[in-house]
C-alpha positions in Angstrom: -23.0 -108.4 97.2 -23.9 -110.0 94.1 -22.2 -112.3 92.1 -22.7 -112.9 88.1 -22.4 -116.5 87.2 -23.5 -119.8 88.8 -20.2 -122.0 87.8 -17.4 -123.0 89.9 -15.7 -120.0 89.9 -19.2 -117.4 91.2 -20.3 -119.9 93.9 -17.0 -120.4 95.8 -16.7 -117.1 95.7 -20.4 -116.0 97.3 -20.3 -119.3 99.3 -16.6 -118.4 100.8 -17.5 -115.0 101.0 -20.9 -115.6 102.4 -19.0 -118.1 105.5 -15.9 -115.2 106.0 -18.8 -111.9 106.6 -22.1 -113.3 108.0 -23.3 -109.6 107.6 -23.1 -109.8 103.7 -26.1 -110.3 102.0 -24.9 -112.8 99.0 -26.5 -113.1 95.9 -25.3 -115.5 92.7 -27.8 -114.5 89.8 -27.2 -117.3 86.7 -28.6 -116.7 83.6 -29.4 -120.4 82.6 -31.8 -122.5 84.9 -28.6 -125.2 85.5 -26.1 -123.8 88.5 -22.1 -125.7 88.3 -23.6 -127.0 85.1 -19.2 -127.3 83.7 -18.7 -129.0 86.9 -21.3 -131.7 86.3 -19.9 -132.3 82.9 -16.7 -132.0 83.3 -13.7 -135.3 83.5 -16.7 -137.8 82.3 -19.0 -136.9 84.8 -16.4 -137.3 87.5 -15.0 -133.9 87.6 -11.4 -132.9 87.6 -11.8 -131.0 90.5 -7.6 -130.0 90.5 -4.3 -131.7 89.7 -1.6 -132.6 91.5 1.2 -130.7 92.0 2.4 -128.5 94.6 5.1 -126.7 93.4 3.4 -123.3 92.0 6.5 -123.0 89.6 6.0 -126.2 88.1 2.3 -125.2 88.6 2.1 -121.8 86.2 3.7 -124.4 83.2 0.5 -125.1 82.4 -1.2 -122.1 82.0 -1.2 -120.6 78.2 -2.4 -117.3 79.6 -2.2 -115.9 82.7 1.0 -117.6 83.9 2.2 -115.0 85.2 -0.9 -113.8 86.9 -1.7 -117.1 88.8 1.8 -116.9 89.9 0.9 -114.2 92.3 -2.7 -115.9 93.2 -1.5 -119.2 94.1 0.8 -118.1 97.0 -3.0 -117.1 98.5 -5.3 -120.0 97.4 -3.7 -123.2 96.0 -3.9 -126.9 94.9 -3.1 -127.8 98.8 -5.7 -125.2 100.0 -8.4 -126.4 97.2 -7.8 -130.2 98.6 -8.0 -129.0 102.5 -11.0 -127.0 101.8 -13.2 -129.8 100.3 -11.8 -132.2 102.8 -12.9 -130.2 105.7 -16.8 -130.7 103.8 -16.0 -134.2 104.1 -15.1 -134.4 100.4 -11.7 -137.1 99.8 -9.9 -136.1 96.5 -8.2 -139.2 95.0 -5.2 -138.9 92.6 -4.7 -141.0 89.4 -1.3 -141.8 87.7 -1.5 -138.8 85.7 -1.8 -136.5 88.4 -5.5 -135.6 88.1 -7.4 -135.2 91.2 -11.4 -136.3 91.4 -13.7 -137.2 94.4 -13.5 -140.6 96.0 -16.6 -141.3 94.9 -16.5 -140.2 91.2 -18.6 -138.0 90.8 -18.9 -134.6 90.1 -22.6 -134.4 92.5 -20.4 -134.6 95.2 -18.3 -131.5 94.4 -21.8 -129.5 93.6 -24.0 -130.9 96.6 -20.8 -129.5 98.4 -21.1 -126.4 97.4 -24.8 -126.2 97.5 -24.9 -127.1 101.2 -22.4 -124.7 102.1 -24.5 -122.0 99.7 -27.5 -123.1 102.1 -25.7 -123.3 105.4 -24.6 -119.6 104.8 -27.5 -118.1 103.3 -26.7 -117.8 99.7 -29.4 -116.6 97.6 -29.5 -117.8 94.1 -31.2 -116.5 91.5 -31.7 -119.4 88.1 -32.7 -118.2 84.9 -31.7 -114.5 85.4 -29.9 -112.5 83.1 -28.1 -109.4 83.8 -29.5 -106.5 81.3 -26.9 -103.9 82.1 -24.9 -103.2 85.2 -23.5 -99.6 86.1 -22.0 -97.9 88.8 -24.3 -94.5 90.7 -23.6 -93.0 93.6 -20.7 -95.6 94.9 -23.2 -98.3 94.1 -23.4 -100.6 91.2 -27.2 -100.8 90.1 -28.2 -103.9 87.4 -31.1 -104.5 85.8 -32.2 -107.9 86.0 -34.8 -109.9 83.7 -35.8 -113.0 85.6 -38.1 -115.9 82.8 -40.2 -116.4 85.5 -39.7 -113.5 88.4 -41.6 -114.1 91.5 -43.5 -111.9 93.7 -40.5 -110.3 95.8 -38.2 -110.0 92.2 -37.7 -106.7 91.3 -36.0 -105.8 88.3 -33.2 -103.3 89.7 -31.2 -104.4 92.3 -28.3 -102.1 94.0 -24.9 -103.5 95.5 -21.9 -102.5 97.6 -19.3 -105.1 95.7 -19.9 -107.2 91.8 -17.8 -110.5 91.5 -18.3 -111.3 87.5 -17.9 -114.8 87.3 -20.2 -115.6 83.9 -17.0 -117.7 82.2 -16.0 -117.2 78.8 -17.8 -115.3 76.0 -16.9 -116.8 72.5 -17.4 -113.6 70.6 -16.2 -110.2 71.8 -19.5 -108.1 71.5 -20.6 -110.4 74.5 -18.0 -108.7 76.8 -20.1 -104.9 75.7 -21.6 -104.3 79.3 -17.8 -104.9 80.5 -16.3 -102.7 78.1 -18.9 -99.5 79.0 -17.5 -100.3 82.1 -14.5 -99.1 81.0 -12.3 -102.8 80.9 -10.3 -103.9 77.7 -11.2 -106.8 76.1 -8.3 -109.7 74.7 -10.3 -110.7 72.1 -11.7 -114.3 73.3 -10.9 -117.8 70.9 -11.2 -121.1 71.2 -9.0 -123.3 73.3 -9.4 -127.0 74.0 -10.7 -128.6 70.7 -10.1 -131.5 69.1 -8.5 -131.6 64.9 -10.9 -132.5 62.0 -9.5 -134.5 59.2 -11.8 -134.3 56.9 -11.9 -137.9 54.5 -8.5 -139.0 56.0 -8.1 -142.7 56.3 -7.5 -143.2 59.6 -11.0 -141.9 60.6 -11.7 -145.5 59.9 -9.9 -146.5 63.5 -11.9 -144.5 65.2 -11.5 -145.5 69.3 -8.0 -146.8 68.7 -5.7 -144.7 71.6 -2.2 -144.8 71.9 -0.3 -144.1 74.8 2.8 -141.7 74.4 2.8 -139.8 71.1 4.5 -136.8 70.0 3.1 -134.1 68.0 4.0 -130.7 66.7 2.5 -128.2 63.9 4.4 -127.2 60.6 5.5 -124.2 60.5 5.9 -123.0 64.2 7.3 -123.9 67.7 4.3 -125.5 68.8 4.4 -129.1 69.7 3.4 -131.4 73.0 3.8 -135.4 73.8 0.7 -137.3 75.5 -2.2 -140.2 75.2 -3.9 -139.5 71.7 -7.4 -141.0 70.6 -8.6 -141.5 66.7 -12.0 -140.0 66.5 -14.5 -140.7 63.6 -13.8 -136.8 62.4 -10.0 -137.0 63.5 -7.2 -136.6 66.7 -8.0 -136.0 70.5 -6.6 -137.1 73.2 -5.3 -135.4 76.1 -2.1 -134.5 73.2 -4.1 -133.1 70.9 -5.8 -130.4 73.5 -2.5 -129.5 75.0 -1.9 -128.7 71.6 -4.9 -126.5 70.7 -4.3 -124.3 74.1 -1.0 -124.0 73.8 -1.5 -122.9 70.1 -5.1 -121.2 70.3 -5.0 -118.2 68.7 -2.5 -119.5 66.3 -5.2 -121.7 64.8 -7.5 -119.1 65.3 -5.3 -117.3 62.6 -5.1 -119.5 60.2 -8.8 -120.7 60.2 -7.8 -124.1 61.8 -5.8 -125.2 59.1 -3.2 -125.9 59.5 -0.2 -129.7 59.2 0.4 -131.3 62.0 3.2 -134.3 62.2 2.8 -137.4 64.6 6.3 -139.7 66.3 3.5 -142.1 66.5 6.9 -144.2 68.7 8.4 -140.8 69.8 11.7 -142.9 71.5 12.6 -143.1 68.4 13.9 -140.5 65.5 13.8 -141.5 62.5 18.5 -142.5 62.5 17.2 -145.0 65.1 14.6 -146.1 64.4 16.0 -147.0 60.8 19.0 -148.8 63.3 15.8 -150.4 64.7 14.5 -151.7 61.8 17.7 -152.9 59.8 18.4 -155.2 63.0 14.8 -156.6 62.6 15.7 -157.4 59.2 18.7 -159.4 60.8 17.0 -160.8 63.9 13.7 -161.9 62.7 14.3 -162.0 58.9 11.8 -165.1 58.7 8.8 -163.1 60.7 5.7 -161.3 59.0 6.0 -158.1 59.4 2.0 -157.8 59.8 2.0 -160.6 62.5 3.3 -158.8 64.9 4.6 -155.2 65.3 8.2 -154.8 67.8 6.9 -151.3 68.9 3.8 -151.8 70.8 1.3 -150.5 68.7 -2.2 -151.1 68.1 -2.4 -153.9 65.6 -4.9 -152.2 64.1 -3.1 -149.1 63.8 -0.3 -151.3 62.6 -1.8 -153.0 59.5 -2.9 -149.6 58.4 0.9 -148.2 58.6 1.8 -151.2 56.2 -0.7 -150.6 53.7 -0.2 -147.3 53.8 3.4 -148.2 53.4 2.9 -150.6 50.8 4.2 -153.2 52.8 2.1 -156.5 51.4 0.6 -158.8 53.7 2.7 -161.8 53.2 6.1 -159.7 53.6 8.7 -161.0 55.6 11.3 -158.7 57.7 14.2 -160.4 56.0 12.1 -159.4 52.2 11.8 -155.6 53.2 13.3 -153.8 50.3 14.8 -150.1 51.3 12.5 -148.3 49.4 9.6 -149.4 51.3 11.8 -149.3 54.5 12.2 -145.4 54.6 8.8 -145.2 53.5 7.5 -147.0 56.8 10.1 -145.0 58.7 8.8 -141.4 57.8 5.6 -142.4 58.9 5.9 -144.1 61.9 8.1 -140.9 63.3 7.1 -138.0 60.8 3.4 -138.9 59.3 1.7 -135.5 58.1 -1.9 -134.4 58.5 -3.6 -131.9 57.2 -6.0 -130.2 59.6 -9.1 -128.8 58.4 -11.6 -127.1 60.8 -11.8 -128.1 64.9 -14.4 -129.7 66.9 -15.1 -128.3 70.4 -17.2 -129.6 73.5 -19.1 -128.7 76.5 -16.8 -130.6 78.6 -13.4 -129.6 76.9 -15.0 -126.3 75.8 -12.6 -123.3 76.7 -12.5 -120.1 76.0 -8.7 -117.9 76.0 -9.4 -114.6 76.0 -11.6 -111.7 78.2 -10.4 -109.3 80.6 -7.3 -107.9 80.6 -5.1 -109.2 83.1 -3.1 -105.8 83.5 -6.9 -104.2 84.6 -7.1 -106.6 87.6 -5.3 -106.6 90.9 -4.3 -110.5 91.4 -4.0 -110.1 95.3 -7.7 -108.9 95.7 -9.2 -109.8 92.2 -10.4 -106.1 92.4 -11.3 -104.0 88.7 -8.5 -101.5 89.1 -10.8 -99.5 87.1 -13.9 -99.7 89.0 -14.0 -100.0 92.6 -16.0 -102.9 94.5 -16.3 -104.7 90.9 -14.3 -107.8 91.4 -13.8 -110.9 88.8 -13.2 -114.6 89.1 -12.8 -117.3 86.9 -13.0 -117.8 82.8 -14.6 -114.0 82.3 -10.6 -113.4 82.6 -7.7 -113.2 80.3 -6.0 -116.9 81.9 -6.9 -120.1 80.3 -4.6 -123.5 81.5 -4.7 -126.7 79.7 -6.6 -130.6 80.0 -6.3 -132.2 83.9 -7.7 -129.6 86.2 -5.6 -126.2 86.2 -9.0 -124.2 84.6 -11.0 -125.1 88.1 -8.1 -124.4 90.0 -8.0 -120.9 88.5 -12.0 -121.3 89.3 -11.2 -122.1 92.8 -8.4 -119.6 93.4 -9.5 -116.7 92.0 -13.0 -117.2 93.6 -11.7 -117.5 96.9 -9.0 -114.0 96.7 -12.4 -112.3 95.8 -14.2 -113.9 98.8 -11.7 -112.7 101.2 -11.7 -109.3 99.6 -15.0 -108.6 99.7 -15.5 -109.9 103.0 -12.8 -107.9 104.5 -13.8 -104.7 102.5 -16.4 -103.9 105.1 
């Protein structure tokens, strides 16, 4: 058995297959010189292993693409199974307030060490800096042409295998899937997901580093909207709410070349009508207080001062002196400020691809190709992607485990 890809899904498939069937010779082939690189950097180096969601119906709502597929796969291996799997290997996970789950050590190295220890325990062979040049099936066996950058004395260019699991991650270009298309598979065109919004030249970028705990953002001319924490950066807007939006709107944003209008309600417990009532009450109850001294909406002070500046509210103005025209302008800014987005920024830690192998060509109960018997898939290579929060890793563990069980039981 050969697993193509030394990431989370590939490793999980390999170690579980080797454990379930000791007769299997399991080889991981990794193109780069680093194993589990995404595990290493995810969650700021802590590794967001999964999410503390224990209801499949709720969990699948976090997948912009592939929710009907994971609805089936999660019945085989779910969040509870992930937590138990790592616990049995002395890796405790902890849950944060937002539901994200990390190793109690707060270090992704704990997860890496666990997986590598498991690979060593069950004799999994790992080949790094080794690229798969071609994959064919001849006379019932897979023939792989490998190209190692530093081949050892026992390395051969051609390898045969009874089973192959492809866990090579997402590819940014359709052409990079050509070797799988040649096997008969169809590709859903890949586009980036989980990226931040660029606001070139916008004054708000001078407030980089400021975050707001909860805002509501919707995209003009669409049904795409989300709520959550927002972070202002030197290039634009980031934070969980933006990353979620980028996932749900991945294809729409690609279609418009990442140029669109984002509308932000900075205080979503208010709408324009209720905020008008609140401000009119302030004009009466806090008439003598300077508007810029302390805001009534628990917003960061520098952000509040920015809002007053663009609303043309003078520094010394008191609530009782606020003209109606400026009041209306301030309400519009707080409840429906518009930003012209031009471009995106992606990072290794956040980057996920929407697209990949068409799901109708994969059996969700085994992860085996419906087109090529003995060929399996795991992880992001498939057209499944989740929002930020541990959902993509859960898909990796689930699909890797199912593929491993299927392969181990096939002999």
